[in-house]
N, C-alpha and C positions, 0 to 999 in steps of 0.2 A: 829595519829593512824588510821588505816583503819577501816571502819565500820565492825561490827560483823554481819555476815550473819546467820540468824536463819531460819531454815526450820522446819515448823510444819507438821508432817506427821500423817495421819489417816489410820490405817488398817481398812478395811470395808468389810462386807459381808451382802448383802441385807439390807442396811440401808438408803434406799431412803427417808423414812419419816423423818429421824432425821439429816442426814449429812449436809443438806443445812444450817440449823440453827446453827450447831456447827461451820461451816466454816465462816458464816457471823459474828459470835461473837468473832472470833479470833482477838485480838488487832494487828493492823499492824504498828501503829505509836505511840510508847510509850517512845522512847528515840532517840535523834538525831543521835546517833552512832550505831543504830541497824536497820537493814532492815529485813523484815519478808516475807517469801513465804510459800505457802501451797502445800503439796504433798499428794495425795490420793493413797493408794495401794488397788485396788479393787480386793478382793480375790474371784474371780469367781462368782460374784453376778448374779442372774437371774432376778433382777428387774432393776430399773433405777438409781441405786446408782451413777454410773459414770456421767450420764447426770445431775443429781441433784447437784453433786459436781461441775461440770463445770459451771452450771448456777449460783451457789453461789460464784464463783470467784476462784476456785482452780487453781493454776498456773501449776501444773504438775499432770498427772494421769497415773498410771501404771495399766494396766488391765490384769488379768489372765483369761484364758478361763475356768479353773476349780478351785474348792475350794481346797486350799493346806493346810490350817490351820493357826491359829493365830501366832504361832511361826515362820512359814515361812514368813508370811506377815510382821511381825516386823523386821525380819532379812533383808528382802528386803528393808524395809523403811530406816534402818540404812545404808545399802549399797548405796542406791540412794542418801541419804543426803550427804554422802562422795563424791560420784561421781559428784554431782551437786555443790560441793564447799562450803557446809555449814560449818561454824565455830562451830555451836551448832545445835543439833537436838532436837526437842520436839515431843514426841509421846502423842497423846490423843485419847481415844476411840471415835468412830463416833456415839455412841448411845445417846448422849446428857445427860449422867449421870455426867460428869465432867465439871467444870467451865472454859471455855476458857478465861474468863476475868482474871483469876488468873495465866495465863502463865507468865506475868512479875514477879510475886511472885516466881514462880518455877525457873525462870532464875536468880534471884537475887544472890543466893549463888555462882553461877558460875561466874557471873560478878564481884563479890567481891573477888574472889580467894579462897573462903572457901570450895568449893566442885567441883567435876568433874561429879557427877551423882546425880540427885535429884529425889525424889519421892513425888508426891502429896499425903499426908496422910489423908485419910478420918477419921481415928481414932484419929488423933490429931486435926481435924477440926470438921465438923458437918456431921452427917449421917441422911438422911431423908428416912424412909421407907424400909431400908434394912431388909430382913426377917431374923429370928433368926438362921436358919440353914446356911445361907450365912455368917452371922456374926461369927458363930462358926467355919465354915470352914476357913474363913480368919484368925481368931485368931490362929487356930492350925497350919496352914501352915506358918504363920508369926513367931510363937513361934519356929517352927522347924528351920527356917532360922536363927533366933537369936542364937539358941544353936550351930548350925553348924559354924556360923561366929564368935561367941563370942562377939557379938555386939547387943545391944538392938534395935530391929526394932518394928514399930507400925503398918505398913500396907505393907506387902510384896506382895500383889496382886493388887495394884492400877493400873489403866489404864491411868495414867497421869505421865509422866516422862520426864526428860531432860538430855542430854548427851553432854559433851565436845567433840570436834572433836577427840581427842585422845581416849576417851572412846568408841566412835562409831567405830573407826578403830580397836580397840582391842576386842570389844564385840563378844562373840561367843554364839550362841543359838543352843544347840545340838539336839533339836527335833522340829518337825514342829507343834505339837499339841498346845503347849503353850510356853510362854517365861518367865513368871513372876518370878518364883523362880530361874531357872537356870541362867538367865541373871544377877540378883543381886549377886548370889553366885560367878559367873564367874568374874564380875567386881571388887567386893570387895576383892576376893582372889588375884587379880592381883595388888591390892594396890590403886585402885581408891577411892577417898574420897566420901562417901555417906552422904547426908543430906536429911531429910524428912521435907516437908513444909506443914503446915496445909491447907486443902482445904475444900470447901463447896461441899457436894455431895448430889445428889438426885436420886432416883430410876427412871429408864426410864419409859416414858409414852407411847412410841410407839415401835413397833417391839417386838422381843423376844430374850432372851439370848440363845446362842447355846451351853452353857456349860452343859454337861451331867455328873452326879456324878460318875457313874461307869467308864466311859471313862476317866474322869479327873484323878481319883485316879490311874487307871492302866497305864496311860501315864506319869503322873507327878512324882510319887514316884520313878519309875525306873530311870527317867531322873535325878532327884536329886542325887540318888545314883551314877549314872554314872559320873555326873559332879564333885562330891566330890572326886572321885577316880582318876580323870585326873590330871596330873601335869600341873601347869600353871607357866608362867614366869612373875615375877614382872615387872611392868611398871615403867619407870622413869617419874615422874609427873612434868610438868611445871606449877607451881601454878599461874603464871602471864599470862598464855596464853590468857585468855579472860577478863582480868580486864579492865573495861571501863575507859576512860580518866577522867571522873568526879570522879570516885572512887579513881584513883591515886592521883588526886589533893587533895581530902579530906584527904587521908591518909598521905600526905606529908605536909599539912598545919600546 
């Protein structure tokens, strides 16, 4: 079996203080049949984000001269992963709130053929320091996604996710401001299997969040409405596409 090529991509905007540590903590060698590369989508940073990423060992860096939005950056990350030949893509925020050490945990359901799309769930794991209004917002938007999909979700806003190649090829993000809700709605409606994985989360200690409440509400709610009204075509899922050789042997013994 050929090696599974995993590309970890980080959408980033003015994260020069945090991005280097995130990249250095990404596990590169955790399975003999897996090779890992790192891609950074620099979304119009005015600081040294790209230079810090390069110094920390990023393999690929895409730089935009202007800020286009998180949804646009994640869309570009998925497209670049496919173009670069990734079998699986992993997205992780560059702000050091999510644990890169748990990327193998996030990938495990894809490598065992149980899922095509995984989300690192803070609410199934541990949350340190998240403010009450952010918890409430996360809960309400996740609850909305659960109702729309008819499937229980625990953390619909997580900044740590993994995608099979087929999921990356089919994923559509219909607005530039954000991706979290519309991406999950799009993939699950197309039939991709979602699994949440408990992760350890801690609030950032450097930089600042660029999420603004009013802008978030006025951009995300209409996008959810638009996504749910769009017709989508069901995907034909290959459940064995990324099963590792050791997992095949274990299941056949």
